[in-house]
N, C-alpha and C positions, 0 to 999 in steps of 0.2 A: 172887361173885367175891373171892378171898382178897386181903387187903392185901399189897401188895408190901413187900418188907423195907427198913429204911435202908440206905444204902450204907455200906460199910465205909471210914470215914474215914481209918483208917490207909492204906488200899492208896492211897487217892487222895494223901494227903500224900506218901507214899513217891515215887509218879508224880512229884509237884512237885519232891522233891529231885533225882530222877534227870533230870528236864528240865534243870536248872541245871546239872549238871555235863557233860551231852551239849552243852549250849551252851558251855560254856567250851572243850571240846575243838573243837567244830566252828567255831567262830568263828576258830580259828587255821588251818581250812582255807580260809576265805574271805580271810585278812588278808594270806597269802602264797602264792605259787606254788611255794615251797620245800616246803611242808608235805608231810610222807611221803616225801620223796626221799632222806633218809638225809645231807642235806647242810645245813649252817647258812646263812641266808639272810644274804648279804655285807652287808647294808644294817643288820642288827640281828645283831651277833655280838660286843656288849660284855658286861661282867660281868653287869649287871642284867637285859639280854635273856636270856642263857644260865640266870640263876636263875630267872628266870620260867617259861622252858621247862621247866626241872628241876622246878619246883613242880607244874607242870601234868602233867608225864609223872608224876610220884611219886602224885600224889594222884587225878587225874581220867581219864586216858587208859587205855582197855582196862577200867575199874571201872564207869563209870557206865552204858553200855550194856548191861552185864551184870545190873545192878541191874533196868534195865528190861525185860531179858528174863526175869528170874524174874517179875516182875510180869504179864507177858504170859502166861506159864504159867500162874500164879496164876490171872489173870483167864479162862483157859479154863475152870476149873472153875465160875467164876460164869457163862459162859455156858451150860453144860451145865445148869445150875439153872434158867436163865431160860428155857431151851427145855423143860424138864420142868413149869415153871409155866405156861408157855403152851401147853403139849400139843402141840409141834409137833417135827417131826423135826429132830434136832440136825444130822445130817451135812449137809444140804442148807443148813440156816442158815450153816454154818460155811463151806462153800464159797463161798456167795455172799458171806460177810464177807471171805475171803481175796483173793477175786477183787476186790472193790472195793479192799480195802487194796492191792493190787498196782497197780492202775490209779492211785490217788492218788500211791503211791511213784514210778511211772515218769513221771508228770507232774513230780513234785517233782524228780527225777533230771534230766530234760531241761532245765527251766526255771530250778530255784533252785539245787540243790545236788548234784553228781554222788558226793557220799560218802552218798546217801541209805539207809537200813536199812529202810525200809518193805517194798520189794519183797523184801529177803530174809527179813523177818518172814512175810510172805505166803506165800512158797515153804516155809520152815519149819513155818508154821502148818498145813499140808498134812500134812506129815512128824508132827506132834503129833497131829493127828487121827488118822493111822493109829496112832499108840502109847498114843492116852489110856486105853485099857482096860488097860495094863500095870499090874502091881503097884507100890507106893511103892518096894520095894527093887529091884525090876528098873530103873524109872526112875533111880534113884540111881545105881546100879551102870553103866548106859549113860552117864550125864552125866560120871562120873569117867573110863571109857574114852575118849569124844570128848575130854575137856581133855587126858588124858594122851597120846593119839595126836597130836593137833594139836601139843602143845609138843615132842613127841620128832622128828615131821616138820620143825620149824624148827631143832630143836638140830643134825637131820642136815645141813640146808642150812647152818648156821652153820659145821660142820665142812667142807662142800664149799666154800664162800667161802675159807675159810683154806689152801687148796690151790692157789688161782689165784694167778698171777704177779701182782707189785706193778704191773706195767705194765696190766694189765687193770682193775686199781681206779682208775688215774688216767685211763684212757679212759672208765671209767662216770661219772667226776666231772665230766669234759667233755659227756658226754652228758646228765647230769642238770641241767647248767648250761644248755643248749641248751632243754632241755624246759622248764624254769621260765622262761627268758625269752620263749618262745614262747607260753606261756600267759599270762603277764603281758601282753603284747600283745593277746592275744585278749580276755581279761577286761575290759579298759580301752577295747575298740574301739567296739563296737556291740552292742545286745542280739542280733542274729542271730549275730554272732560269740561271743558267750556261750553259745548254743545248741549252735553247731556244735562249739565247745570242750569242752563237756558231753559231747557225742555221742562226740566222739574219746576223750576220757577214761573213758567208760564201757567201751569195749572192754577196757580193761587193767584196771579197777577191780573187775570182777567175779572176778578172780583172787584179789584181796586178801580180798574177801567170802568166796569161797568156802574159801580156805585160811587165814584168820585168825578172822574175824568169825563166819562161819556155825557152825562146830563148837562153839565155845563159847558162841554164842547158844542153840544147841539143847539144850546143855548146861543152862545155866539154865533154859531153858522147862520141862525134865523135871524140875528141883528145884523149881521153882515148881508145878507139876503136882502134885507129892507132897505139898507144903506145902497146896496147895489142898482135896486131899484129905481133909486133916486140920482144914481149915479154922483154920490156924495163925494167921493174921492177925485173925481174929475173936476168938481167944482167946489174944492174945499173951500175956498174964500167967502162963498154964499152961506157959510153954515158958522160962521163965528160964534153967533148966541150959542148955539147947541155946544161947540166947542168949549166955550166959556162955562157952561153948565156942566159938561163933562169934568173939567178941571176941578170946579169947587166940589163935587160929588166926589169925586177920588180924594181930594185933600180933607174934607170934613168926614168922609166915611169910610172910604176905601182905606186910606192910609192908617186910621187908628183900627180897623178890623184887620188888616195886614199886621200892625204890631203887636196886637194879641195872639194872634196866630203863631207869629214867631216866636215871641215870648214863652207861651205853653209848649212850644215844639222844642225851644232848646233848655229852657228852664224849668220846664213842667215837671212836679215831681209824683205825678201820677197820670195813668193812661185816660182816666175819664177826663181830667184837665186837658189833656192832649185832644182827645177827640172833639171836646167842646171848643177848643181852639181852632180846630178844623172845621167845625161847624161855621163859625164867624167868618173864617178865612173864605170859605166857598161863597158865603153871601156877600162878602165884600169885595171880592177879587176881581169880579167884572166891572166894578166902579173904578177900580184902580187901574186896570186893564184898558177903559175908556178914557181914563186921565193920561194915559200914556200916549194912546191914540193921538189925543188933541194937543199933549206938548210936543210930542214929535212933529206933527203936521207944521206947529209954530215954528219948529227950529228949521224944518226943509225950507220954509218961506225966506229964511234967511241964508240959508247953506245952497240954494237950488243951482247957483252956478259954479258951486266949490267942487272940490276933488272928493271929499268926504261923502257928498251926497250922491256923486256918481258911482262910487265905490259901493256904497251900501246899496244902490239900485241893482248893480251888476250882480253883487251877491244874492239879493233876494231875486232876481231874475232866475236863477239857478238854484232856488232853495232847496229843492229835494234832493239834488246832487250834493249839495253841501252840507245838509243834514245828515245823509248817508256817511260823506267823507268825515264829518267831526265823530260819528260813531266808530269809522275805521280806524282813525288815529287813537281815539281814546281805547280802543279795544286792542292796539298794537300797543300803547303804553301801560296799561294797567292789568291786561289779561295775558293768558299763557301763548299768545299769539306773537307774543313780543319781550318786553320790558319786564312783565310781571310785576308792576309796581303797586298794585291793589294793595291798601292796609299800610303803606309806608310813604304815603304823601299828605302834608297836612292839609287842612281845609284851605288856608290862605295858599299854600302851594298850587291846589287845584284850581283855585281862582285863577291865580297869575298863569298857569297853562292854558285855562279857557281863554285869556286875553291874548296870549300869544298864538294860539290855533287860528280864532278868529281873525287877527290882525293879518295873519299870512293866508286867510282865504280871500280877504278883500283884494288884494293885486291878481291874487290867482284868478279869481273869478273875471276880473277884467281882461286878464291874458287870454283865458279860455274864449270868452265872448269876443275878441276882436276879430277871431277866423272862424266862429262856429255859430249857427242860428240858435242854438239852445244849448243848456247842459247836457251831458251824456245822458243821464238817467230821464231827463225830462224829452228828450228826444225819443227816446224809447217808448214813454208814456203816451206822446202825441201820435206815436206810429200805431198803438195799440187804441187811442181814441178815434182816429180817422180811419182804422184799417187801410193806412197806405203809407208809404216812406216819405216821411217829409224831408225837406232839404237839409243836409249836413254843415255845409258851408254856408256863413254869414254871406247874405246877400239883400238884405234890408230889416226894417223892423217889422215884427208882426206882434198880434195880442198872445197868442198860446201856441 
C-alpha cells in the first residue's frame, strides 16, 4: 500500500487564518441584534464603537469567508486525489460528504448560529461537483462572471433604493428597530426561544445567502479548483509573480473598494448608499482576499519553523470543529444558553473576545491533534465520506 502524502501545511495554516477572520465577523452577529440591519445599535454609537465597526468592515467583512471558499475549492482537488488513491468512485464520496456537511450546517443554523455558511457550502459543493471537469480558464472566467453579475445586481438595487421616497426610509428604520427589539428579547429569553428565533430568521437569511454570499463563494470555489489543479499551494514559491500581482491588485483596488464599503456601512446616511457600497465591496472583496492569501504565504515562508505557524496549521487542520466550537462559545456567551450578553458588549469588547477565543483555540487544537488523527467533527464527516470508520487515534499524517 503506498505511503500517504504529508498534508500541505500552508493549506491548513491558511484555514487557521480564515477561521480567525470569520470569528471576528460572526461574533458581531452574536453581540448585537442590530447586525446586518443597516442601522447602528443605539446602545453603541460612539466614536470608538463606530471606528471598531469600520475596522471590522474594512479588513474582515466579506473577505475571510472568500478565503475559506477558495480553500474549499482547492481542497476539492485533494478529495479527488484521495479518492484516486483509495481507488474509490469520486462522485458518491463527494455526495455523501456534501450531505453530511449540509446536515451539520442545518443543526448549526437551528441551534447555534442562523448565519451558518456550511449549508450553503454543501449545496454549492454539488454545483462544483458538476463543474469540476471544466478547464482552468473556464473556471476563472465563470468566477469573474459570477462576481460581476452579483455586484451589478446590487448596484441596480442601490439605484432602485435611491428612487424611494424619504418616508419609506423612515418607515423601514422603524421596522428594523422593532425587528432588533424582538430578536433581543427572544435571544435573552430561553433556549427554546433562541431556536424559534433562529427558525424565524432562517426564512429571511436564505435570501442574503443566495444573493450575496453564494455567487461570490462559488466564484472562489472555482478559483480554488483552478489553483488546486496546478497544485499552487504545494509549490507556492513557483508563483511569486502571481502573488505579487495579487498584492498589487488588493492594494490598488481591493483596499479602496473595502474602504468605500466600510464607510457606507458605518457612516452612510441612506440605505441606497449602503447598498451601493455593498456592490462595490462585493466586486473588490475577492481582490483583497487574494492579497491576504499572497501576504499570508509570504509570512509563512518566514514563520514556517516557528510555533505560530504550527499552531495555525493545527487549528486549520480541524477547521470545521473549530468553526462550530466558535459558535458554541459565542452562543453560550451571548444567548439564553448561558450568559445572555447580547446587546451589552461593545464592538471593541466583542473584538477582544474574538481574539481571546481564537487564542485559546490555537493550543487546544494542538493538544487535541497530539492524540487524535482528526478533529471530532472532521472524523465524523470523513466517516460519512468514505462510508467506513476512520481511525480515531493519531498514527501518522494523512490528507483528509
